[in-house]
N, C-alpha and C positions, 0 to 999 in steps of 0.2 A: 504494499499499500504506500509506503514511503516513496518507493521508486516512482510510481505513477504520478503521485502528487508533485514530487521534485521535477519530473520530466515536463509536466504541464506548466508549472511555475516557471521553469527555465525558458521554455518556449515562448511564454507570454512576455517574460522579461526581455528576452532577446528581440522580439518583434517590437516592443515598446521602445527599446533603445535605438533600434534602426529607424523607426518612425520619428523619434525625437531629433535624430541627426539628419533628417530630411531625405531618408532613403526611399526608394520605390518598392514595389511589391517583391521583386526578386531579392533585394536587400533584406527585407523583413523576413522573408522565408529562410534565407541563409542564416541570419543572425538567430532566428528562432530554432533552427535545426542545431546549430552549434551549441547554443546555450542549453537547449534541451538535452543534448547528449552529455554535456559536462554535468549539469545538474542531475540527470538520471544516474550517471556514474557515482556521483557523491551520494545520492540516495541509496544506491546499491551497497556502498560501503557502510553507510549508517544502518542499513538493515542487517548486514552481516555482523557488525559490532553489537547491535542490540540483541540479536539472537544468541550470539556467543556469551553475552553477559547474563542472559536469562537462564542458560542451561549449565 
């Protein structure tokens, strides 16, 4: 669940940053994809750490 939330949050944040900088649709998609991947990976690590601490 953390991974999915982090992925969507990262994609939205990336698209917002690109729009704020005056980017077009392609820029917003690219920023959204990159931020989504980065935040998704951070969410994956957070999930692994959380599960390891609970067991």
